[in-house]
C-alpha positions as CSV (number, residue, x, y, z in Angstrom):
1,M,147.8,81.9,107.2
2,E,144.3,80.8,107.9
3,L,142.2,78.7,105.7
4,Q,139.9,81.5,104.8
5,N,142.9,83.1,103.0
6,C,143.0,79.9,100.9
7,L,139.3,80.1,100.3
8,P,138.8,83.8,99.7
9,S,135.1,83.8,98.9
10,M,134.0,82.2,102.2
11,K,132.4,84.4,104.8
12,N,133.6,84.8,108.4
13,D,131.1,82.3,109.7
14,Y,132.6,79.8,107.3
15,K,135.9,79.8,109.2
16,M,137.6,76.4,109.4
17,N,139.3,76.9,112.8
18,E,138.3,78.4,116.1
19,M,140.4,80.8,118.1
20,N,141.6,78.1,120.4
21,D,143.5,76.6,117.5
22,Q,145.4,79.8,116.7
23,Q,148.4,79.1,118.9
24,E,148.9,75.7,117.3
25,M,148.7,77.2,113.9
26,M,151.3,79.9,114.7
27,N,153.9,77.3,115.6
28,N,154.1,76.0,112.1
29,V,156.9,77.0,109.7
30,Q,157.5,77.5,106.0
31,G,154.0,78.9,105.4
32,W,152.2,75.6,106.2
33,N,149.2,75.4,108.4
34,T,148.2,72.4,110.5
35,M,144.6,71.4,111.1
36,P,144.1,70.4,114.8
37,S,143.3,66.8,115.8
38,H,139.7,66.2,116.9
39,D,137.2,63.5,117.0
40,I,135.6,62.6,113.7
41,M,131.9,63.0,113.1
42,I,130.0,60.6,111.0
43,P,128.2,62.2,108.0
44,V,124.5,62.0,108.7
45,P,121.9,62.4,105.9
46,I,118.7,64.2,106.0
47,K,116.0,61.6,106.4
48,I,112.3,62.3,106.2
49,Q,110.3,61.7,109.3
50,P,106.6,62.3,109.8
51,P,105.7,65.6,111.6
52,I,105.3,65.2,115.3
53,G,103.9,68.6,116.2
54,I,105.5,71.4,118.2
55,M,108.8,70.6,119.8
56,D,110.7,72.1,122.7
57,Q,113.9,73.8,121.7
58,N,115.7,72.8,124.9
59,N,114.4,69.3,125.4
60,I,113.7,67.6,122.0
61,Q,112.5,64.1,122.1
62,M,112.7,62.2,118.9
63,N,113.0,58.7,117.6
64,N,116.5,57.3,117.3
65,S,116.1,56.9,113.6
66,S,116.1,60.6,113.1
67,P,119.6,61.9,112.5
68,H,118.6,65.6,113.1
69,P,116.6,66.1,116.2
70,S,116.1,69.8,115.5
71,V,114.7,69.4,112.0
72,I,111.4,67.8,111.1
73,H,110.5,66.7,107.6
74,T,107.5,65.2,106.0
75,S,107.6,61.8,104.4
76,P,107.2,61.8,100.7
77,Q,104.2,59.9,99.5
78,T,105.2,60.4,95.9
79,P,108.3,62.0,94.3
80,H,106.2,64.9,93.0
81,G,107.0,67.2,95.9
82,L,110.2,69.1,96.4
83,P,112.7,67.8,99.0
84,I,114.0,69.8,101.9
85,N,116.8,71.9,100.4
86,T,119.4,71.8,103.2
87,Y,119.8,71.5,106.9
88,I,119.2,75.0,108.5
89,E,120.5,75.7,111.9
90,P,117.5,77.0,114.0
91,E,117.9,80.6,115.0
92,L,115.9,83.1,117.0
93,P,113.0,84.8,115.2
94,L,113.7,88.3,113.9
95,E,111.3,89.8,116.5
96,L,113.4,88.4,119.4
97,L,116.6,89.6,117.8
98,Q,115.2,93.1,117.5
99,Q,114.3,93.0,121.2
100,G,117.9,92.2,122.1
101,W,117.8,88.5,122.7
102,K,120.8,86.3,121.7
103,K,121.5,82.6,122.1
104,F,124.6,81.3,123.8
105,W,126.0,77.9,124.9
106,S,126.7,77.1,128.6
107,K,129.8,74.9,128.9
108,R,129.1,74.3,132.6
109,E,125.5,73.2,132.1
110,N,126.1,71.8,128.6
111,R,122.9,73.4,127.2
112,P,121.9,76.7,125.5
113,Y,120.7,79.8,127.3
114,F,119.3,83.1,126.2
115,W,120.5,86.6,127.2
116,N,119.1,90.0,126.4
117,K,121.7,92.7,125.8
118,L,119.3,95.5,126.4
119,T,117.9,94.4,129.8
120,G,120.6,92.1,131.0
121,E,118.0,89.4,131.5
122,S,119.0,85.7,131.0
123,L,116.8,82.7,130.6
124,W,117.3,79.0,130.3
125,E,113.9,78.7,128.5
126,F,113.1,80.0,125.1
127,P,112.3,83.7,125.7
128,P,108.6,84.8,125.2
129,L,107.8,87.2,122.3
130,R,106.8,90.5,123.9
131,Q,104.7,92.8,121.7
132,F,106.2,96.0,123.4
133,D,109.4,97.9,123.7
134,V,111.4,96.6,126.7
135,I,113.1,99.9,127.1
136,S,110.4,102.5,126.8
137,D,107.6,100.3,128.1
138,P,109.2,97.5,130.2
139,L,105.8,96.5,131.8
140,G,103.9,96.4,128.6
141,I,101.4,99.0,129.8
142,T,100.7,100.2,126.2
143,S,100.4,96.7,124.8
144,D,96.9,95.4,123.9
145,G,97.7,92.1,125.5
146,Q,96.6,90.2,122.4
147,H,100.1,89.0,121.3
148,N,98.7,88.6,117.8
149,G,96.8,85.6,118.8
150,T,99.8,83.7,120.0
151,N,99.6,81.6,123.1
152,P,102.4,82.8,125.5
153,M,102.7,79.3,127.0
154,L,103.7,78.0,123.6
155,M,106.1,80.7,122.6
156,K,109.2,78.7,123.8
157,K,108.1,75.9,121.5
158,R,108.5,76.3,117.7
159,P,106.9,74.2,115.1
160,A,109.3,72.3,112.8
161,E,107.8,74.1,109.8
162,E,109.1,77.5,111.2
163,I,112.5,76.1,111.6
164,V,112.8,74.9,108.0
165,L,110.6,77.4,106.3
166,G,111.4,80.4,108.4
167,P,113.4,83.4,107.4
168,A,116.1,82.5,104.9
169,T,119.6,82.4,106.4
170,K,122.5,83.9,104.6
171,K,124.8,81.4,102.9
172,M,127.5,81.4,100.2
173,I,126.6,80.6,96.6
174,L,129.9,79.4,95.1
175,T,130.2,79.9,91.3
176,G,132.0,77.4,89.1
177,P,131.3,74.5,86.7
178,W,128.7,73.0,89.0
179,E,125.3,73.8,90.5
180,L,125.3,72.7,94.1
181,E,122.0,74.5,95.1
182,I,119.7,72.2,93.1
183,P,117.8,69.9,95.5
184,T,117.3,66.3,94.6
185,N,114.1,64.8,93.1
186,V,115.3,61.2,93.7
187,V,113.4,59.1,96.2
188,I,114.9,55.7,97.3
189,F,114.0,53.0,99.8
190,E,115.8,53.4,103.1
191,R,118.9,51.4,103.3
192,S,121.3,50.0,106.0
193,P,124.5,51.8,106.9
194,S,127.7,50.8,105.2
195,T,130.1,48.4,106.9
196,L,133.2,50.1,105.4
197,S,135.7,51.6,107.8
198,Q,135.9,55.4,107.7
199,P,139.0,56.8,106.1
200,H,142.2,57.8,108.0
201,P,145.2,59.4,106.5
202,D,147.6,56.8,107.9
203,I,145.6,54.0,106.5
204,E,145.1,55.7,103.1
205,F,148.9,56.4,102.9
206,Y,149.6,52.7,103.6
207,R,147.0,51.5,101.1
208,G,148.4,53.8,98.4
209,N,151.9,52.4,98.8
210,L,150.5,48.8,98.5
211,V,148.5,49.7,95.3
212,A,151.6,51.3,93.8
213,K,153.6,48.2,94.6
214,L,150.9,46.0,93.0
215,R,150.8,48.1,89.9
216,Q,154.6,47.8,89.6
217,C,154.4,44.0,90.1
218,F,151.9,43.8,87.2
219,Q,154.4,45.6,85.0
220,E,157.2,43.4,86.0
221,L,155.2,40.2,85.5
222,C,154.3,41.2,81.9
223,Q,157.9,42.1,81.1
224,S,159.5,39.0,82.6
225,R,157.0,36.4,81.4
226,E,155.9,37.8,78.0
227,N,158.5,40.5,77.2
228,I,155.8,43.2,76.8
229,N,154.8,46.3,78.8
230,A,151.6,46.1,80.8
231,P,148.7,47.1,78.7
232,K,147.9,50.8,79.0
233,E,145.0,51.5,81.5
234,S,144.6,47.7,82.0
235,F,145.3,47.9,85.8
236,N,142.8,50.8,86.3
237,R,140.1,49.0,84.4
238,W,140.9,45.8,86.3
239,L,140.2,47.7,89.6
240,I,136.8,48.9,88.2
241,E,135.8,45.5,86.7
242,R,136.7,43.5,89.8
243,K,134.7,45.8,92.1
244,V,131.5,44.8,90.2
245,V,131.8,41.2,91.5
246,D,133.9,41.9,94.7
247,T,132.3,41.1,98.0
248,G,135.4,42.0,100.1
249,T,135.8,44.7,102.7
250,D,138.4,46.9,101.1
251,P,137.1,49.9,99.1
252,L,139.9,49.8,96.5
253,L,141.8,46.5,96.5
254,P,139.8,43.5,95.1
255,S,139.8,40.8,97.8
256,Q,136.9,38.4,97.3
257,C,136.1,37.8,93.6
258,Y,134.9,34.9,91.5
259,P,136.3,34.0,89.1
260,E,139.8,34.9,90.3
261,V,141.1,35.4,86.7
262,S,139.8,38.6,85.2
263,L,138.7,38.0,81.6
264,R,139.2,41.7,80.8
265,M,142.8,41.7,82.0
266,Y,143.5,38.3,80.3
267,N,142.2,39.5,76.9
268,E,144.1,42.8,77.1
269,I,147.4,41.0,77.8
270,M,146.7,38.5,75.1
271,N,146.1,41.2,72.5
272,D,149.6,42.6,73.2
273,I,151.3,39.3,72.6
274,P,153.7,39.1,70.8
275,L,153.6,42.8,70.0
276,R,151.3,45.7,70.9
277,L,149.9,46.9,67.6
278,A,149.1,50.5,66.9
279,K,147.7,52.2,63.8
280,P,150.8,53.5,61.9
281,K,150.8,57.0,60.4
282,Y,153.0,56.4,57.4
283,T,153.8,53.6,55.0
284,A,157.3,53.1,56.4
285,D,155.8,52.7,59.9
286,A,153.4,50.0,58.5
287,R,156.2,48.1,56.9
288,K,158.3,48.3,60.1
289,Q,155.5,47.1,62.3
290,L,154.8,44.1,60.0
291,S,158.4,43.1,60.1
292,I,158.7,43.3,63.9
293,Y,155.5,41.4,64.4
294,A,156.7,38.5,62.2
295,E,160.0,38.3,64.0
296,A,158.4,38.5,67.5
297,A,155.9,35.7,66.6
298,K,158.6,33.5,65.2
299,N,160.9,33.9,68.3
300,L,158.0,33.4,70.7
301,I,156.8,30.1,69.2
302,E,160.4,28.8,69.0
303,S,161.2,29.6,72.6
304,R,158.1,27.9,74.2
305,N,156.9,24.3,74.6
306,T,154.0,24.0,72.2
307,L,152.3,21.6,69.8
308,Q,154.2,20.6,66.7
309,E,151.3,21.7,64.5
310,S,151.2,25.2,66.1
311,R,155.0,25.6,65.7
312,K,154.8,24.6,62.0
313,V,151.9,27.0,61.1
314,V,153.4,30.0,62.9
315,K,156.9,29.4,61.5
316,W,155.7,28.9,57.9
317,N,153.5,32.1,58.0
318,T,156.2,34.3,59.5
319,E,158.9,33.2,57.2
320,D,156.6,33.7,54.2
321,T,155.9,37.2,55.4
322,L,159.5,38.1,55.9
323,Q,160.4,36.7,52.4
324,W,157.5,38.8,50.9
325,L,159.0,41.9,52.6
326,R,162.4,41.3,51.2
327,K,161.1,40.8,47.6
328,T,158.3,43.4,47.5
329,V,159.2,47.0,46.5
330,G,156.8,49.8,46.3
331,A,154.0,48.2,48.4
332,T,151.4,50.6,49.6
333,Y,150.1,51.4,53.2
334,V,147.0,49.3,52.6
335,D,149.1,46.3,51.4
336,F,151.1,46.2,54.6
337,Q,148.0,46.5,56.7
338,E,146.2,43.7,54.9
339,R,149.3,41.5,55.2
340,L,149.5,42.2,58.9
341,N,145.9,41.4,59.5
342,H,146.3,38.1,57.6
343,L,149.4,37.1,59.5
344,K,147.7,37.9,62.9
345,M,144.6,35.9,62.0
346,Q,146.7,32.9,61.1
347,C,149.2,33.0,64.0
348,Q,147.2,34.5,66.9
349,P,145.2,31.4,67.8
350,H,148.3,29.2,68.0
351,I,150.2,31.9,70.0
352,A,147.2,32.3,72.4
353,Q,147.2,28.5,73.0
354,T,150.9,28.6,73.7
355,V,150.9,31.5,76.3
356,K,147.5,30.8,77.8
357,E,148.8,29.2,81.0
358,S,151.4,32.0,81.5
359,V,148.9,34.8,81.0
360,E,146.4,33.2,83.4
361,G,149.3,33.0,85.9
362,I,149.9,36.7,85.6
363,C,146.2,37.5,86.3
364,S,146.0,35.1,89.2
365,K,149.3,36.4,90.7
366,V,148.0,40.0,90.6
367,Y,144.7,39.0,92.2
368,H,146.2,37.0,95.1
369,L,148.7,39.8,95.8
370,S,145.7,42.1,96.0
371,V,144.0,39.8,98.5
372,E,147.1,39.8,100.6
373,Y,147.5,43.5,100.5
374,A,143.8,44.0,101.4
375,R,144.3,41.8,104.5
376,K,147.3,43.9,105.6
377,V,145.3,47.1,105.3
378,K,142.5,45.6,107.3
379,E,144.9,44.5,110.0
380,K,146.5,47.9,110.2
381,N,143.1,49.6,110.4
382,S,142.0,47.3,113.2
383,E,145.2,48.1,115.1
384,L,144.5,51.8,114.8
385,L,140.9,51.4,116.0
386,I,142.0,49.3,119.0
387,A,144.7,51.8,119.9
388,Q,142.0,54.5,120.0
389,G,139.5,52.4,122.0
390,I,137.0,51.9,119.1
391,T,135.3,48.6,118.6
392,E,134.4,47.6,115.1
393,M,130.7,47.2,114.8
394,P,129.0,44.2,113.1
395,P,126.9,44.9,110.0
396,A,123.6,46.6,110.7
397,P,120.5,44.5,110.2
398,A,118.7,44.8,106.9
399,V,115.9,47.3,106.7
400,L,112.8,45.2,106.8
401,T,110.2,48.0,106.3
402,L,110.7,49.7,103.0
403,H,110.3,53.4,103.8
404,K,110.5,56.0,101.0
405,V,113.0,58.7,101.7
406,W,114.8,61.4,99.8
407,C,118.2,60.1,98.6
408,Y,120.8,60.8,101.3
409,P,124.6,60.3,101.6
410,V,126.2,57.0,102.8
411,Q,126.2,56.3,106.6
412,F,128.6,54.2,108.5
413,V,128.3,51.5,111.2
414,T,131.7,51.7,112.7
415,P,132.7,55.0,114.5
416,A,135.5,57.0,113.0
417,P,139.0,57.3,114.6
418,R,140.6,60.6,115.5
419,L,142.3,62.2,112.6
420,P,145.9,63.5,112.7
421,P,146.9,67.1,111.7
422,V,147.1,67.8,108.0
423,E,149.0,70.7,106.5
424,Y,147.9,72.9,103.7
425,M,149.3,76.0,101.8
426,A,147.7,78.2,99.2
427,D,149.8,79.2,96.2
428,K,147.9,81.7,94.0
429,E,145.1,79.7,92.4
430,Q,146.2,76.3,93.8
431,T,146.4,74.7,97.2
432,Y,148.8,72.1,98.4
433,V,147.6,69.6,101.0
434,R,150.4,67.6,102.7
435,F,150.5,64.7,105.0
436,N,153.4,62.5,106.0
437,G,155.6,64.2,103.4
438,E,153.3,63.6,100.5
439,R,151.9,66.8,98.9
440,L,148.7,66.7,96.8
441,L,147.5,69.5,94.6
442,I,144.0,70.9,94.1
443,N,142.7,74.1,92.5
444,T,141.5,76.5,95.2
445,V,138.1,76.9,93.7
446,Y,137.6,73.1,93.8
447,L,138.7,73.1,97.4
448,Q,135.9,75.7,98.0
449,K,133.6,73.4,96.2
450,L,134.5,70.5,98.5
451,E,133.9,72.7,101.5
452,Q,130.4,73.5,100.2
453,L,129.7,69.8,99.7
454,Y,131.1,69.0,103.1
455,R,128.7,71.5,104.8
456,Y,125.8,70.0,102.9
457,S,126.6,66.4,103.8
458,C,128.6,66.3,107.1
459,Y,126.3,68.1,109.4
460,E,128.0,67.2,112.7
461,D,131.4,68.6,111.9
462,K,130.2,72.2,111.8
463,K,133.6,73.7,112.8
464,M,135.2,71.9,109.9
465,E,137.8,70.4,112.2
466,N,138.2,67.2,110.2
467,F,137.8,68.8,106.8
468,M,141.4,69.0,105.6
469,A,142.2,65.4,106.7
470,R,139.3,64.1,104.8
471,V,140.2,66.2,101.7
472,W,143.7,64.6,101.8
473,C,142.2,61.1,102.0
474,L,139.9,61.9,99.0
475,L,142.8,63.3,96.9
476,K,145.0,60.4,97.8
477,R,142.4,57.8,96.9
478,Y,141.8,59.2,93.4
479,S,145.4,59.9,92.7
480,V,146.2,56.2,93.5
481,F,143.1,55.0,91.6
482,C,143.6,57.1,88.4
483,S,147.4,57.1,88.4
484,N,147.9,59.8,85.7
485,S,145.0,58.5,83.7
486,P,142.5,61.3,83.1
487,D,140.2,59.1,80.9
488,T,138.9,57.4,84.0
489,Q,137.1,60.5,85.2
490,V,136.1,62.4,82.1
491,S,132.8,64.2,82.6
492,V,130.0,65.8,80.5
493,P,130.4,69.6,79.9
494,V,128.4,72.0,82.0
495,P,126.1,73.4,79.3
496,I,124.9,69.8,78.6
497,L,124.2,69.2,82.3
498,E,122.4,72.5,82.5
499,S,120.2,71.5,79.6
500,L,119.5,68.1,81.1
501,H,118.3,69.7,84.3
502,R,116.3,72.3,82.6
503,N,114.6,70.1,80.1
504,F,114.6,66.6,81.7
505,G,114.6,67.4,85.4
506,V,118.0,65.7,85.9
507,T,119.3,66.2,89.5
508,F,121.5,63.2,90.0
509,E,124.7,61.8,88.4
510,C,125.2,58.0,88.5
511,F,129.0,58.1,87.8
512,A,130.8,61.0,89.4
513,S,133.1,62.0,92.2
514,P,133.3,65.0,94.7
515,L,135.9,66.5,92.4
516,N,134.0,66.4,89.1
517,C,130.3,66.3,90.1
518,Y,127.9,69.0,88.9
519,F,125.0,68.3,91.3
520,R,125.6,67.7,95.0
521,Q,123.8,64.3,94.8
522,Y,125.7,61.6,92.9
523,C,127.0,58.1,93.0
524,S,130.7,57.4,93.1
525,A,133.3,54.6,93.2
526,F,134.4,55.1,96.8
527,P,131.6,55.6,99.4
528,D,134.0,55.8,102.3
529,T,136.1,58.8,101.2
530,D,133.2,60.4,99.2
531,A,130.4,60.2,101.7
532,Y,131.4,63.3,103.6
533,F,131.1,65.2,100.3
534,G,127.6,63.9,99.3
535,S,128.2,60.5,97.7
536,R,125.2,58.1,97.7
537,G,127.5,55.1,97.2
538,S,127.6,52.8,94.2
539,I,124.8,53.0,91.6
540,L,124.5,49.2,91.8
541,D,123.4,49.6,95.4
542,L,121.0,52.4,94.9
543,N,117.3,51.3,95.1
544,A,115.7,54.3,93.4
545,V,111.9,54.6,93.3
546,S,111.6,57.9,91.3
547,G,113.8,60.7,89.9
548,S,115.7,61.7,86.8
549,F,119.3,60.5,86.4
550,M,122.3,61.1,84.1
551,V,124.4,58.0,83.4
552,N,127.9,58.5,82.0
553,P,130.0,55.4,82.9
554,P,133.7,55.0,82.4
555,I,134.7,54.0,78.9
556,H,136.0,50.5,78.1
557,C,134.5,49.0,81.3
558,D,132.2,46.4,79.8
559,D,131.3,44.5,83.0
560,L,130.4,47.7,84.9
561,I,128.3,49.0,82.0
562,D,126.5,45.7,81.6
563,A,125.8,45.5,85.3
564,T,124.5,49.1,85.3
565,L,122.2,48.6,82.4
566,N,120.8,45.4,84.1
567,H,120.3,47.4,87.3
568,I,118.5,50.2,85.5
569,D,116.2,47.8,83.8
570,R,115.3,46.2,87.1
571,L,114.5,49.6,88.7
572,L,112.3,50.7,85.8
573,S,110.5,47.4,85.9
574,E,109.7,47.6,89.6
575,S,108.7,51.2,90.0
576,S,105.5,52.9,88.9
577,E,106.7,56.3,90.0
578,P,108.3,58.7,87.4
579,L,111.8,57.3,86.7
580,S,114.2,58.4,83.9
581,F,117.7,57.5,82.9
582,I,119.6,59.4,80.2
583,I,122.6,57.3,79.2
584,F,125.8,58.5,77.5
585,L,127.9,55.8,75.7
586,E,130.5,55.6,73.0
587,D,128.8,54.9,69.7
588,G,131.3,52.0,69.1
589,E,130.0,50.0,72.0
590,T,128.0,47.7,69.7
591,T,127.2,45.1,72.3
592,F,125.4,47.7,74.5
593,V,123.8,49.4,71.5
594,Q,122.1,46.2,70.6
595,K,121.0,45.6,74.2
596,L,119.5,49.1,74.5
597,D,117.7,48.7,71.1
598,T,115.8,45.7,72.6
599,S,114.9,47.4,75.8
600,Q,111.2,48.0,76.4
601,F,112.0,51.2,78.2
602,K,113.9,52.9,75.4
603,R,112.2,56.1,74.3
604,R,114.7,57.7,72.0
605,Q,118.3,57.9,71.0
606,V,120.6,60.4,69.2
607,V,124.2,60.3,68.1
608,I,126.6,63.2,68.5
609,P,129.3,63.0,65.8
610,A,133.0,62.7,66.7
611,Y,135.0,65.9,67.0
612,E,131.8,68.0,67.2
613,H,131.5,68.0,71.0
614,Y,133.7,68.2,74.0
615,Y,134.2,66.4,77.4
616,R,135.8,67.8,80.5
617,H,139.3,66.7,81.6
618,G,139.4,63.9,84.2
619,F,141.8,66.1,86.3
620,Q,139.8,69.3,85.9
621,Y,140.3,69.9,89.7
622,S,144.1,70.3,89.2
623,V,144.8,71.3,85.6
624,P,144.7,74.9,84.4
625,K,141.3,76.1,83.3
626,T,142.5,76.4,79.7
627,D,143.1,72.7,79.5
628,V,139.8,71.5,80.8
629,N,137.9,71.0,77.6
630,I,138.9,68.0,75.4
631,R,137.4,67.4,71.9
632,S,135.9,63.9,71.7
633,P,137.5,61.7,69.1
634,T,134.6,59.3,69.1
635,S,130.8,59.6,68.5
636,T,128.6,59.7,71.6
637,L,125.3,57.8,71.8
638,V,122.6,59.4,74.0
639,V,119.7,57.0,75.0
640,W,116.6,57.8,77.0
641,L,115.3,54.9,79.2
642,Q,112.1,55.8,81.0
643,N,109.1,54.0,82.4
644,N,105.6,55.2,81.5
645,A,105.3,57.8,84.3
646,G,108.8,59.0,83.7
647,C,108.1,59.4,80.0
648,Q,105.0,61.5,80.7
649,R,106.9,63.8,83.0
650,W,110.3,64.1,81.1
651,S,109.4,63.0,77.6
652,P,112.3,63.4,75.0
653,S,110.2,65.7,72.8
654,E,111.6,67.4,69.7
655,D,112.1,70.8,71.3
656,R,113.8,69.3,74.4
657,V,116.2,67.1,72.3
658,E,117.0,70.1,70.1
659,A,117.9,72.1,73.1
660,L,120.2,69.3,74.3
661,L,121.9,69.1,70.9
662,E,122.4,72.8,70.9
663,A,124.2,72.5,74.2
664,F,126.6,70.0,72.6
665,R,127.7,72.6,70.0
666,P,131.4,73.4,70.3
667,G,132.0,76.7,72.0
668,R,129.1,76.6,74.4
669,E,131.4,75.7,77.3
670,R,133.6,78.7,76.4
671,D,130.6,81.0,76.2
672,R,129.5,80.0,79.6
673,D,133.0,80.5,81.1
674,R,133.1,83.9,79.5
675,Q,129.7,84.9,81.0
676,E,130.9,83.6,84.4
677,L,134.1,85.8,84.2
678,L,132.0,88.9,83.2
679,S,129.5,88.4,86.1
680,P,130.3,90.5,89.2
681,T,132.2,88.7,91.9
682,P,130.6,88.7,95.4
683,N,132.2,91.2,97.8
684,P,133.2,89.3,101.0
685,L,132.8,92.5,103.0
686,L,129.2,92.8,101.9
687,G,128.4,89.2,102.7
688,P,126.9,86.6,100.4
689,P,124.0,87.4,98.0
690,P,120.5,86.8,99.3
691,L,118.8,83.6,98.5
692,P,116.2,83.6,95.7
693,V,112.6,83.6,96.9
């Protein structure tokens, strides 16, 4: 089985493996295919360089800062122009193809040559364009000799504009809950490459085991010291909050943070002591919860060394509550809830003072174990690089000259190691990717999406030799990070994103991943695994000059949201170019609502009521399509932050806001999916549809 069977809509020129890998693939058993091991290429972005005139196809001389010597772009003076859509492989003009010329690669000479199938002629130089038939008139006797005003000495040199803006090449347009063909309108200041190590399946497997071990240690510490389960989602939020202040080298494990004790983790543990409270459904549940809380508080204060005053207050209140429960008959649901709130208000300060040192010890222990595990991962990665003869490069010098460029994916300083074989197998609508005995699942259409993103962002791996290994690293990273918690990656439905793009020019997501992004340009949590699929890194590191952004941060991550709002405020203050941020928050985030109300860049806000709109499942790339849409149990606040130029271009006018509110209406997502199913599917035998003009 070849990968194009797994990706049925890809054309033959999108094959993942060459014929020289066929023998290795036939040796596999049990229906699994193995990707060959090759050198890894670094994802190189499209940078904008000034035009340098006509260039030789066979001997291109460019500045070292240009990542693509065969493509020339113009530097954006302002973000009003459209960016270059994609990197297009330069091909022969249609006239030369009609005359029988083809381009081939000489392995012996390590350079291209040209051969004419009609005349048998071969040239090292770019063939001249003859304005006559080489068969019926080989000497060009009937030609007028004008060559349409073209200088024959320059025919083997093509302007860069012809390469980029020449005849449109065929490419596959993949349908799904995304729109990957939209070019970016975001302009940033050029930045230095990342110092992160490029991912490797062995290192990712080792890191995943250590993170699972750390997660289990957190659970055991909470049970042994405080007799409670670890707070739900607390570890995931701890990973997110720590990375805001972390200056270490590991992309996932916090390793250099100050302060060491996370206030978020401390408060979440403290709220569950002596008992995790949940809103009861019935009166009997409310009575039972009050009784258990009183008993737990009494036992905790009696078993710890604490102040005599604290012991007296807690013991008196708990005994009074238990006596009230024994005497009271026919109390209502509200009575039990009020009594519980009163008891917690009286006892919780004394309980917190008693367990303060123990809870801080839990937080500190988890952090120091994370530092130790990050050191082990770094040592193992260094050993792997040394074994392959790769030297870790020092950080690149900071960019002193601020050049405006179209926003491009993350680059790396350190070269990548060779990747091992990774197995994959298609099973109906899903594909399993396996390495070292661990099998990860992804819907086949999302694997096709990753292939599209990979082609847009990783230009040097055109044979897709490292694709499956990097897909496995990506899936492993997010499975370890989310750990069965889909709330970490919930995304905005497609009709809303379509409306944002159509009415407010949004082409960029500030919080996304390759698995749930709508546009092909986005910021994500892990630049090392996501860069090959178009990630621009962290939003906190993005120095945007102009563009329109959609901001949908993870819920209940206060430190990250606060840092993001401060960063957005700084960008809006420093730029005079059109800049717009549309922010989606839970309406209950009162702290940030007050902060946004006082912002000088706030243009408008709307509130979408609870249960009247949907979000997309955080694991939309692996769950069935029928389970993707989730009704939101909370209200959503939408706020427009724009500078003056951004407000002039993308003003939140009444008609635009009404169109956005209409996109929130329940059922729009299902309507779109129905239209997508009714649309004709492309026939792979006929090739992909032509590009729009």
